[in-house]
MDTraj code that builds the backbone (N, CA, C; nanometers):
import mdtraj as md
import numpy as np

residues = "MET ILE LEU LYS TYR SER ILE GLY ALA ASP ASP PHE LEU ASN PHE GLN LEU PHE THR ALA SER GLU SER PRO VAL VAL LYS ARG ARG ARG LEU LYS SER LYS LEU ALA PHE ALA ILE LEU TYR ILE ALA PHE GLY LEU PHE PHE VAL VAL ASP SER LYS TRP VAL TYR ALA SER THR PHE PHE VAL LEU ALA ILE LEU TRP PHE PHE PHE TYR PRO LEU ARG GLU LYS ARG MET TYR GLU ARG ASN TYR LYS ASN PHE ILE LEU GLU ASN TYR ARG ASN ARG PHE ASP LYS GLU ALA THR MET GLU ILE THR ASN ALA TYR ILE GLN THR LYS ASP GLY VAL ASN LYS GLY LYS ALA LEU LEU SER GLU VAL SER GLU ILE VAL GLU MET PRO THR ALA ILE TYR LEU ARG LEU ASN THR ALA GLN THR PHE MET LEU PRO TYR ASP ARG ILE GLU PHE LEU GLU SER SER ASP VAL LYS ASN THR GLN GLU MET ILE LEU LYS PHE LYS GLU ILE ALA ASN LEU ASN GLN LEU LYS TYR THR ASP LEU THR ASN TRP LYS TRP LYS".split()
xyz = np.array([
    [2.6063, -4.3139, 4.5918],
    [2.5190, -4.3008, 4.4666],
    [2.5984, -4.3360, 4.3459],
    [2.5458, -4.4230, 4.2687],
    [2.6064, -4.4688, 4.1447],
    [2.5173, -4.4603, 4.0297],
    [2.5656, -4.3808, 3.9275],
    [2.4799, -4.3454, 3.8043],
    [2.5408, -4.3952, 3.6824],
    [2.4744, -4.4332, 3.5948],
    [2.5102, -4.4570, 3.4498],
    [2.4532, -4.3464, 3.3677],
    [2.5272, -4.2815, 3.2826],
    [2.4619, -4.1618, 3.2082],
    [2.5348, -4.1548, 3.0706],
    [2.4876, -4.0831, 2.9834],
    [2.5417, -4.0411, 2.8555],
    [2.5128, -3.8935, 2.8317],
    [2.5865, -3.8399, 2.7485],
    [2.5630, -3.7028, 2.7156],
    [2.5381, -3.6838, 2.5619],
    [2.4367, -3.6203, 2.5145],
    [2.4001, -3.5928, 2.3812],
    [2.4313, -3.4489, 2.3431],
    [2.4137, -3.4271, 2.2066],
    [2.4459, -3.3004, 2.1513],
    [2.3736, -3.1896, 2.2118],
    [2.2470, -3.2088, 2.2401],
    [2.1642, -3.1039, 2.3084],
    [2.2026, -3.0693, 2.4480],
    [2.2606, -3.1764, 2.5207],
    [2.3198, -3.1491, 2.6562],
    [2.4437, -3.0580, 2.6503],
    [2.5257, -3.0850, 2.5512],
    [2.6464, -2.9977, 2.5288],
    [2.5965, -2.8539, 2.4956],
    [2.4903, -2.8487, 2.4043],
    [2.4472, -2.7142, 2.3607],
    [2.3944, -2.6372, 2.4755],
    [2.3093, -2.7134, 2.5669],
    [2.2529, -2.6422, 2.6792],
    [2.3575, -2.5926, 2.7773],
    [2.4636, -2.6724, 2.7984],
    [2.5672, -2.6353, 2.8775],
    [2.6509, -2.5124, 2.8270],
    [2.6815, -2.5114, 2.6933],
    [2.7470, -2.4012, 2.6315],
    [2.6670, -2.2738, 2.6430],
    [2.5360, -2.2843, 2.6235],
    [2.4483, -2.1579, 2.6362],
    [2.4468, -2.1077, 2.7790],
    [2.4403, -2.1996, 2.8670],
    [2.4400, -2.1608, 3.0085],
    [2.5744, -2.0998, 3.0510],
    [2.6814, -2.1525, 3.0010],
    [2.8107, -2.1010, 3.0282],
    [2.8230, -1.9547, 2.9668],
    [2.7722, -1.9416, 2.8469],
    [2.7758, -1.8196, 2.7808],
    [2.7038, -1.7092, 2.8527],
    [2.5833, -1.7559, 2.9084],
    [2.4908, -1.6664, 2.9793],
    [2.5489, -1.6151, 3.1109],
    [2.6462, -1.6970, 3.1630],
    [2.7168, -1.6588, 3.2869],
    [2.8488, -1.5757, 3.2659],
    [2.8857, -1.5766, 3.1439],
    [3.0164, -1.4992, 3.1175],
    [3.0039, -1.3574, 3.0988],
    [3.0832, -1.2745, 3.1847],
    [3.0772, -1.1301, 3.1773],
    [3.1207, -1.0850, 3.0359],
    [3.2102, -1.1500, 2.9671],
    [3.2531, -1.1133, 2.8449],
    [3.1401, -1.1170, 2.7414],
    [3.0726, -1.2299, 2.7357],
    [2.9494, -1.2505, 2.6459],
    [2.8488, -1.1558, 2.6796],
    [2.8104, -1.1380, 2.8096],
    [2.7119, -1.0362, 2.8438],
    [2.7508, -0.8974, 2.7876],
    [2.8744, -0.8525, 2.8063],
    [2.9148, -0.7174, 2.7555],
    [2.8991, -0.7121, 2.6067],
    [2.9486, -0.8138, 2.5318],
    [2.9413, -0.8225, 2.3927],
    [2.7954, -0.8126, 2.3399],
    [2.7073, -0.8887, 2.3983],
    [2.5757, -0.8930, 2.3651],
    [2.4997, -0.7559, 2.3870],
    [2.5363, -0.6974, 2.5016],
    [2.4798, -0.5641, 2.5257],
    [2.5350, -0.4582, 2.4270],
    [2.6594, -0.4648, 2.3972],
    [2.7163, -0.3662, 2.2992],
    [2.6433, -0.3827, 2.1663],
    [2.6339, -0.5110, 2.1193],
    [2.5675, -0.5235, 1.9870],
    [2.4340, -0.4913, 1.9912],
    [2.3569, -0.4950, 2.0988],
    [2.2192, -0.4603, 2.1155],
    [2.2096, -0.3031, 2.1143],
    [2.3004, -0.2417, 2.1753],
    [2.2920, -0.0884, 2.1876],
    [2.3552, -0.0118, 2.0704],
    [2.4598, -0.0747, 2.0133],
    [2.5393, -0.0041, 1.9077],
    [2.4563, 0.0466, 1.7964],
    [2.3790, -0.0473, 1.7292],
    [2.3057, -0.0161, 1.6189],
    [2.1784, 0.0743, 1.6511],
    [2.1232, 0.0563, 1.7677],
    [2.0146, 0.1450, 1.8203],
    [2.0618, 0.2763, 1.8302],
    [2.1727, 0.2977, 1.8920],
    [2.2390, 0.4384, 1.9029],
    [2.2703, 0.4989, 1.7730],
    [2.3188, 0.4117, 1.6817],
    [2.3515, 0.4676, 1.5509],
    [2.2276, 0.5068, 1.4739],
    [2.1194, 0.4280, 1.4840],
    [1.9875, 0.4685, 1.4115],
    [1.9352, 0.5971, 1.4815],
    [1.9418, 0.6051, 1.6084],
    [1.8986, 0.7355, 1.6916],
    [1.9829, 0.8515, 1.6324],
    [2.1076, 0.8293, 1.6169],
    [2.2014, 0.9345, 1.5768],
    [2.1563, 0.9826, 1.4327],
    [2.1299, 0.8872, 1.3404],
    [2.0844, 0.9279, 1.2084],
    [1.9432, 0.9894, 1.2203],
    [1.8704, 0.9408, 1.3032],
    [1.7250, 1.0113, 1.3218],
    [1.7425, 1.1578, 1.3677],
    [1.8392, 1.1782, 1.4603],
    [1.8605, 1.3191, 1.5072],
    [1.9229, 1.4097, 1.3989],
    [2.0048, 1.3450, 1.3172],
    [2.0578, 1.4171, 1.2093],
    [1.9448, 1.4741, 1.1149],
    [1.8475, 1.3889, 1.0892],
    [1.7313, 1.4284, 1.0026],
    [1.6467, 1.5178, 1.0717],
    [1.6366, 1.5076, 1.2113],
    [1.5500, 1.6059, 1.2810],
    [1.6000, 1.7426, 1.2673],
    [1.7403, 1.7545, 1.2745],
    [1.8125, 1.8867, 1.2472],
    [1.7743, 1.9486, 1.1062],
    [1.7577, 1.8609, 1.0094],
    [1.7264, 1.9015, 0.8759],
    [1.5788, 1.9064, 0.8546],
    [1.5058, 1.8875, 0.9604],
    [1.3566, 1.8904, 0.9531],
    [1.2983, 1.7955, 0.8489],
    [1.3619, 1.6768, 0.8445],
    [1.3115, 1.5709, 0.7545],
    [1.2533, 1.4667, 0.8395],
    [1.1230, 1.4920, 0.8796],
    [1.0576, 1.4162, 0.9795],
    [1.0280, 1.2743, 0.9400],
    [0.9944, 1.2431, 0.8157],
    [0.9788, 1.1073, 0.7772],
    [1.0938, 1.0252, 0.7955],
    [1.2138, 1.0753, 0.7499],
    [1.3375, 0.9962, 0.7591],
    [1.3692, 0.9913, 0.9083],
    [1.3627, 1.1010, 0.9820],
    [1.3877, 1.0851, 1.1299],
    [1.3075, 0.9833, 1.1966],
    [1.1779, 0.9834, 1.1762],
    [1.0872, 0.8863, 1.2417],
    [1.1149, 0.7483, 1.1980],
    [1.1653, 0.7328, 1.0641],
    [1.1924, 0.6031, 1.0201],
    [1.3135, 0.5394, 1.1038],
    [1.4211, 0.6266, 1.1183],
    [1.5318, 0.5824, 1.1922],
    [1.5044, 0.5610, 1.3383],
    [1.4110, 0.6348, 1.4005],
    [1.3765, 0.6133, 1.5356],
    [1.2962, 0.4841, 1.5497],
    [1.2084, 0.4573, 1.4545],
    [1.1396, 0.3238, 1.4596],
    [1.2376, 0.2066, 1.4369],
    [1.3316, 0.2188, 1.3464],
    [1.4426, 0.1216, 1.3250],
    [1.5244, 0.1022, 1.4587],
    [1.5439, 0.2071, 1.5307],
    [1.6197, 0.1919, 1.6532],
    [1.5382, 0.1111, 1.7631],
    [1.4128, 0.1369, 1.7663],
    [1.3243, 0.0680, 1.8562],
    [1.3118, -0.0747, 1.8218],
    [1.2940, -0.1048, 1.6895],
    [1.2815, -0.2378, 1.6359],
    [1.4111, -0.3155, 1.6678],
    [1.5194, -0.2502, 1.6354],
    [1.6561, -0.3099, 1.6577],
    [1.6699, -0.3543, 1.8060],
    [1.6368, -0.2615, 1.8960],
    [1.6583, -0.2787, 2.0352],
    [1.5773, -0.3982, 2.0860],
    [1.4587, -0.4247, 2.0399],
    [1.3708, -0.5201, 2.0896],
    [1.3825, -0.6518, 2.0066],
    [1.4150, -0.6488, 1.8868],
    [1.4058, -0.7730, 1.7955],
    [1.5434, -0.8287, 1.7726],
    [1.6504, -0.7482, 1.7704],
    [1.7858, -0.8034, 1.7509],
    [1.8239, -0.9192, 1.8508],
    [1.7935, -0.8965, 1.9789],
    [1.8237, -1.0027, 2.0747],
    [1.7600, -1.1398, 2.0382],
    [1.6517, -1.1380, 1.9712],
    [1.5906, -1.2711, 1.9298],
    [1.6728, -1.3296, 1.8141],
    [1.7158, -1.2455, 1.7228],
    [1.8010, -1.2964, 1.6213],
    [1.9333, -1.3384, 1.6682],
    [1.9884, -1.2656, 1.7639],
    [2.1232, -1.2971, 1.8284],
    [2.1136, -1.4227, 1.8943],
    [2.0097, -1.4461, 1.9641],
    [1.9960, -1.5759, 2.0449],
    [2.0015, -1.6922, 1.9455],
    [1.9402, -1.6845, 1.8326],
    [1.9365, -1.7919, 1.7327],
    [2.0763, -1.8073, 1.6755],
    [2.1421, -1.6921, 1.6588],
    [2.2907, -1.6981, 1.6060],
    [2.3794, -1.7710, 1.6970],
    [2.3612, -1.7414, 1.8223],
    [2.4515, -1.8149, 1.9322],
    [2.4276, -1.9642, 1.9246],
    [2.2908, -1.9981, 1.9285],
    [2.2598, -2.1296, 1.9173],
    [2.3114, -2.2039, 1.8058],
    [2.2983, -2.1433, 1.6913],
    [2.3555, -2.2086, 1.5616],
    [2.5133, -2.2217, 1.5753],
    [2.5754, -2.1164, 1.6169],
    [2.7162, -2.1199, 1.6185],
    [2.7647, -2.2313, 1.7204],
    [2.7096, -2.2292, 1.8363],
    [2.7479, -2.3314, 1.9272],
    [2.7180, -2.4747, 1.8903],
    [2.6018, -2.4845, 1.8214],
    [2.5612, -2.6230, 1.7745],
    [2.6648, -2.6724, 1.6771],
    [2.7088, -2.5780, 1.5805],
    [2.8005, -2.6160, 1.4796],
    [2.9433, -2.6489, 1.5390],
    [2.9764, -2.5719, 1.6389],
    [3.1073, -2.5959, 1.7094],
    [3.1075, -2.7336, 1.7796],
    [2.9888, -2.7622, 1.8491],
    [2.9771, -2.8889, 1.9191],
    [2.9795, -3.0016, 1.8276],
    [2.8966, -2.9918, 1.7201],
    [2.8961, -3.1078, 1.6209],
    [3.0405, -3.1281, 1.5578],
    [3.1154, -3.0266, 1.5388],
    [3.2528, -3.0428, 1.4908],
    [3.3534, -3.0919, 1.5850],
    [3.3383, -3.0535, 1.7172],
    [3.4532, -3.0823, 1.8123],
    [3.4101, -3.1951, 1.9131],
    [3.2799, -3.2178, 1.9297],
    [3.2474, -3.3138, 2.0370],
    [3.1695, -3.4358, 1.9872],
    [3.1618, -3.4480, 1.8564],
    [3.0740, -3.5529, 1.7972],
    [3.1121, -3.6957, 1.8463],
    [3.2432, -3.7092, 1.8721],
    [3.2965, -3.8449, 1.9113],
    [3.2612, -3.8717, 2.0606],
    [3.2104, -3.7724, 2.1385],
    [3.1736, -3.7914, 2.2737],
    [3.0166, -3.8085, 2.3002],
    [2.9451, -3.8016, 2.1891],
    [2.8061, -3.8146, 2.2044],
    [2.7599, -3.9639, 2.2402],
    [2.6660, -3.9660, 2.3306],
    [2.6088, -4.0972, 2.3628],
    [2.7012, -4.2050, 2.4095],
    [2.8229, -4.1679, 2.4680],
    [2.9085, -4.2744, 2.5300],
    [2.8637, -4.2876, 2.6670],
    [2.8456, -4.4155, 2.7007],
    [2.8011, -4.4485, 2.8428],
    [2.9193, -4.4269, 2.9281],
    [2.8859, -4.3794, 3.0534],
    [2.9774, -4.3554, 3.1571],
    [2.9121, -4.3810, 3.2865],
    [2.9929, -4.4056, 3.3866],
    [2.9426, -4.4288, 3.5296],
    [3.0043, -4.3366, 3.6204],
    [2.9242, -4.2951, 3.7134],
    [2.9813, -4.1990, 3.8174],
    [2.9342, -4.2497, 3.9580],
    [3.0369, -4.2598, 4.0351],
    [3.0033, -4.2920, 4.1712],
    [3.0340, -4.1717, 4.2579],
    [2.9346, -4.1387, 4.3412],
    [2.9554, -4.0148, 4.4244],
    [2.9421, -4.0565, 4.5704],
    [3.0446, -4.0303, 4.6580],
    [3.0339, -4.0576, 4.7971],
    [3.0409, -3.9232, 4.8663],
    [3.0418, -3.9340, 4.9986],
    [3.0613, -3.8096, 5.0721],
    [3.1992, -3.7603, 5.0699],
    [3.2927, -3.8222, 5.0037],
    [3.4365, -3.7762, 4.9964],
    [3.4775, -3.7549, 4.8565],
    [3.4367, -3.8221, 4.7519],
    [3.4886, -3.8216, 4.6186],
    [3.3909, -3.8439, 4.5107],
    [3.4317, -3.8154, 4.3948],
    [3.3536, -3.8434, 4.2753],
    [3.4477, -3.9316, 4.1778],
    [3.3912, -4.0436, 4.1422],
    [3.4714, -4.1346, 4.0549],
    [3.3983, -4.1586, 3.9243],
    [3.4639, -4.1306, 3.8105],
    [3.3959, -4.1587, 3.6864],
    [3.4758, -4.2546, 3.5952],
    [3.4049, -4.3259, 3.5197],
    [3.4542, -4.4258, 3.4299],
    [3.3787, -4.4182, 3.2903],
    [3.4492, -4.4146, 3.1819],
    [3.3779, -4.4276, 3.0552],
    [3.4659, -4.5411, 2.9799],
    [3.4411, -4.5581, 2.8553],
    [3.5017, -4.6628, 2.7788],
    [3.6473, -4.6583, 2.7849],
    [3.7114, -4.5373, 2.7864],
    [3.8483, -4.5170, 2.7879],
    [3.9210, -4.4561, 2.9095],
    [3.8489, -4.3695, 2.9728],
    [3.9095, -4.2926, 3.0761],
    [3.8521, -4.3227, 3.2132],
    [3.9346, -4.3051, 3.3183],
    [3.8895, -4.3156, 3.4544],
    [3.9371, -4.1856, 3.5268],
    [3.8490, -4.1419, 3.6167],
    [3.8891, -4.0233, 3.6876],
    [3.8372, -4.0203, 3.8294],
    [3.9015, -3.9519, 3.9146],
    [3.8630, -3.9380, 4.0589],
    [3.8936, -3.8052, 4.1003],
    [3.7932, -3.7485, 4.1638],
    [3.8159, -3.5984, 4.2225],
    [3.7551, -3.5987, 4.3642],
    [3.8219, -3.5334, 4.4489],
    [3.7701, -3.5205, 4.5814],
    [3.6530, -3.4177, 4.5819],
    [3.5586, -3.4392, 4.6620],
    [3.4486, -3.3468, 4.6715],
    [3.4896, -3.2008, 4.7114],
    [3.6079, -3.1901, 4.7775],
    [3.6559, -3.0629, 4.8022],
    [3.6977, -2.9874, 4.6828],
    [3.7179, -3.0547, 4.5650],
    [3.7507, -2.9961, 4.4398],
    [3.6220, -2.9421, 4.3656],
    [3.5017, -2.9710, 4.4174],
    [3.3828, -2.9255, 4.3572],
    [3.3589, -2.7876, 4.4152],
    [3.3448, -2.6899, 4.3150],
    [3.3215, -2.5502, 4.3587],
    [3.1767, -2.5142, 4.3625],
    [3.0927, -2.5869, 4.2950],
    [2.9538, -2.5590, 4.2911],
    [2.8722, -2.6774, 4.2270],
    [2.7510, -2.6927, 4.2788],
    [2.6528, -2.7862, 4.2118],
    [2.5410, -2.7014, 4.1691],
    [2.5090, -2.7097, 4.0371],
    [2.4073, -2.6258, 3.9762],
    [2.2919, -2.7175, 3.9273],
    [2.1812, -2.6870, 3.9754],
    [2.0567, -2.7564, 3.9361],
    [1.9998, -2.6858, 3.8206],
    [1.9829, -2.7405, 3.7138],
    [1.9282, -2.6779, 3.5857],
    [1.7986, -2.7387, 3.5619],
    [1.7283, -2.6852, 3.4633],
    [1.5922, -2.7474, 3.4262],
    [1.6040, -2.8898, 3.3639],
    [1.7230, -2.9075, 3.2958],
    [1.7346, -3.0436, 3.2264],
    [1.8503, -3.1315, 3.2760],
    [1.9304, -3.0709, 3.3693],
    [2.0531, -3.1455, 3.4119],
    [2.1083, -3.0896, 3.5513],
    [2.2010, -3.1610, 3.6016],
    [2.2745, -3.1193, 3.7201],
    [2.4287, -3.1019, 3.6688],
    [2.4900, -2.9840, 3.6980],
    [2.6275, -2.9553, 3.6698],
    [2.7062, -2.9587, 3.7934],
    [2.8135, -3.0360, 3.7939],
    [2.9096, -3.0366, 3.9052],
    [3.0346, -2.9670, 3.8507],
    [3.0470, -2.8397, 3.8969],
    [3.1629, -2.7598, 3.8620],
    [3.2805, -2.7844, 3.9538],
    [3.3935, -2.8142, 3.8897],
    [3.5068, -2.8332, 3.9713],
    [3.6045, -2.7083, 3.9755],
    [3.6877, -2.6936, 4.0577],
    [3.7810, -2.5768, 4.0762],
    [3.8672, -2.5780, 3.9470],
    [3.8917, -2.6721, 3.8812],
    [3.9749, -2.6838, 3.7650],
    [3.9070, -2.6325, 3.6413],
    [3.7878, -2.5758, 3.6497],
    [3.7110, -2.5283, 3.5412],
    [3.6463, -2.6419, 3.4622],
    [3.6595, -2.7657, 3.5041],
    [3.5924, -2.8757, 3.4428],
    [3.4501, -2.8909, 3.5018],
    [3.3599, -2.9392, 3.4203],
    [3.2171, -2.9550, 3.4654],
    [3.1699, -3.0968, 3.4310],
    [3.1079, -3.1647, 3.5295],
    [3.0426, -3.2898, 3.4934],
    [2.8955, -3.2531, 3.4623],
    [2.8419, -3.3019, 3.3603],
    [2.7043, -3.2756, 3.3167],
    [2.6247, -3.4096, 3.3463],
    [2.5229, -3.4054, 3.4131],
    [2.4341, -3.5167, 3.4379],
    [2.2889, -3.4811, 3.3893],
    [2.2607, -3.5084, 3.2579],
    [2.1302, -3.4880, 3.2015],
    [2.0328, -3.5771, 3.2582],
    [1.9140, -3.5241, 3.3176],
    [1.8116, -3.6008, 3.3788],
    [1.7557, -3.7152, 3.2963],
    [1.7393, -3.6866, 3.1616],
    [1.6735, -3.7821, 3.0898],
    [1.7746, -3.8890, 3.0249],
    [1.8969, -3.8781, 3.0633],
    [1.9981, -3.9754, 3.0157],
    [2.0662, -4.0542, 3.1374],
    [1.9955, -4.0483, 3.2502],
    [2.0601, -4.1087, 3.3683],
    [1.9875, -4.2404, 3.4034],
    [2.0704, -4.3375, 3.4240],
    [2.0116, -4.4747, 3.4655],
    [2.0604, -4.4940, 3.6129],
    [1.9741, -4.5233, 3.7036],
    [2.0070, -4.5481, 3.8460],
    [2.0346, -4.6946, 3.8627],
    [2.1563, -4.7237, 3.8903],
    [2.1908, -4.8711, 3.9110],
    [2.1331, -4.9265, 4.0304],
    [2.1171, -5.0580, 4.0348],
    [2.0518, -5.1247, 4.1473],
    [2.1328, -5.1111, 4.2743],
    [2.2699, -5.0983, 4.2536],
    [2.3502, -5.0916, 4.3791],
    [2.3456, -4.9458, 4.4359],
    [2.2869, -4.8567, 4.3610],
    [2.2832, -4.7147, 4.4058],
    [2.1802, -4.6991, 4.5167],
    [2.2052, -4.5932, 4.5974],
    [2.1050, -4.5697, 4.7091],
    [2.0030, -4.4722, 4.6702],
    [2.0106, -4.4229, 4.5311],
    [1.9030, -4.3395, 4.4818],
    [1.8359, -4.4155, 4.3617],
    [1.7082, -4.3994, 4.3440],
    [1.6356, -4.4683, 4.2378],
    [1.5617, -4.3759, 4.1337],
    [1.5605, -4.2405, 4.1607],
    [1.5046, -4.1583, 4.0623],
    [1.5671, -4.0185, 4.0783],
    [1.5223, -3.9381, 3.9840],
    [1.5878, -3.8003, 3.9642],
    [1.5609, -3.7247, 4.0903],
    [1.4431, -3.7180, 4.1505],
    [1.4166, -3.6427, 4.2642],
    [1.4981, -3.6837, 4.3870],
    [1.5143, -3.8059, 4.4064],
    [1.6100, -3.8607, 4.5112],
    [1.7538, -3.8210, 4.4881],
    [1.7973, -3.8249, 4.3582],
    [1.9259, -3.7695, 4.3213],
    [1.9504, -3.6289, 4.3545],
    [1.8533, -3.5479, 4.3272],
    [1.8582, -3.4008, 4.3618],
    [1.8705, -3.3796, 4.5043],
    [1.7905, -3.4527, 4.5843],
    [1.7887, -3.4355, 4.7288],
    [1.9291, -3.4867, 4.7796],
    [1.9874, -3.5949, 4.7199],
    [2.1205, -3.6415, 4.7654],
    [2.2234, -3.5351, 4.7315],
    [2.2154, -3.4629, 4.6177],
    [2.3143, -3.3653, 4.5878],
    [2.3001, -3.2455, 4.6916],
    [2.1816, -3.2158, 4.7122],
    [2.1683, -3.1056, 4.8193],
    [2.2197, -3.1470, 4.9565],
    [2.2002, -3.2673, 4.9906],
    [2.2551, -3.3315, 5.1172],
    [2.4154, -3.3240, 5.1121],
    [2.4750, -3.3590, 4.9960],
    [2.6155, -3.3615, 4.9825],
    [2.6731, -3.2197, 4.9860],
    [2.6003, -3.1229, 4.9210],
    [2.6375, -2.9904, 4.9256],
    [2.6397, -2.9250, 5.0695],
    [2.5415, -2.9689, 5.1511],
    [2.5307, -2.9278, 5.2867],
    [2.6435, -2.9794, 5.3716],
    [2.6648, -3.1101, 5.3625],
    [2.7720, -3.1814, 5.4398],
    [2.9042, -3.1293, 5.4102],
    [2.9351, -3.0844, 5.2890],
    [3.0620, -3.0484, 5.2451],
    [3.0795, -2.8933, 5.2188],
    [2.9793, -2.8182, 5.2700],
    [2.9751, -2.6741, 5.2500],
    [3.0024, -2.6331, 5.1127],
    [2.9427, -2.6995, 5.0157],
    [2.9463, -2.6628, 4.8735],
    [2.8409, -2.5629, 4.8398],
    [2.8722, -2.4885, 4.7417],
    [2.7781, -2.3957, 4.6865],
    [2.6643, -2.4713, 4.6099],
    [2.5415, -2.4526, 4.6354],
    [2.4326, -2.5326, 4.5565],
    [2.3481, -2.4216, 4.5027],
    [2.3381, -2.4211, 4.3709],
    [2.2619, -2.3116, 4.3011],
    [2.1399, -2.3698, 4.2292],
    [2.0306, -2.3302, 4.2597],
    [1.8996, -2.3701, 4.1953],
    [1.8606, -2.2840, 4.0859],
    [1.8866, -2.3267, 3.9633],
    [1.8563, -2.2484, 3.8444],
    [1.7546, -2.3238, 3.7548],
    [1.6545, -2.3893, 3.8221],
    [1.5558, -2.4657, 3.7498],
    [1.4696, -2.3755, 3.6627],
    [1.4738, -2.2443, 3.6771],
    [1.3974, -2.1624, 3.5884],
    [1.4785, -2.0982, 3.4881],
    [1.6023, -2.1329, 3.4704],
    [1.6950, -2.0699, 3.3725],
    [1.6451, -2.1019, 3.2367],
    [1.6578, -1.9975, 3.1519],
    [1.6222, -2.0141, 3.0129],
    [1.7134, -1.9320, 2.9298],
    [1.7702, -1.9793, 2.8199],
    [1.8515, -1.9100, 2.7292],
    [1.7772, -1.7897, 2.6600],
    [1.8265, -1.6738, 2.6801],
    [1.7552, -1.5537, 2.6206],
    [1.8460, -1.4853, 2.5291],
])
top = md.Topology()
chain = top.add_chain()
for i, resn in enumerate(residues, 1):
    res = top.add_residue(resn, chain, resSeq=i)
    for name in ("N", "CA", "C"):
        top.add_atom(name, md.element.get_by_symbol(name[0]), res)
traj = md.Trajectory(xyz[None], top)
């Protein structure tokens, strides 16, 4: 299978958000920030209950509930904004650069304007099917991103469209005993 592709800012953003959603450190941090202020508001509410100041107590209890349910929406946008700024600052020279990738039953070979690389399929730790892309994770913590809307199938390739490509990746995963993860319903929350 031979593909020509490029990666845009949105592709980097989706990958960063996906990686963050998989990170135990980020999951813990997000849970702590969700719970910390809610618990603080409840504590203030209990303080006012002891003083029999029901209006203040109920206000803090309502704030705790609102925080618990609405802060994650705000936090989601904060992560998106922070990652977007980071990507624009650090990866802007990599946007929309054409690259080719040849995938056989033994190796992956990539070429772009400057770099050439080759990795054995035994170095692939996982193939992840996402809603907008396929990620090929290597044991070295490097990931190849193949965004569906930015792939061109070359005439010399044995695949001609995205569905055939996905089937080919599933076949490669089966042949090489690679982990294949279908996360087509994944969404950043």
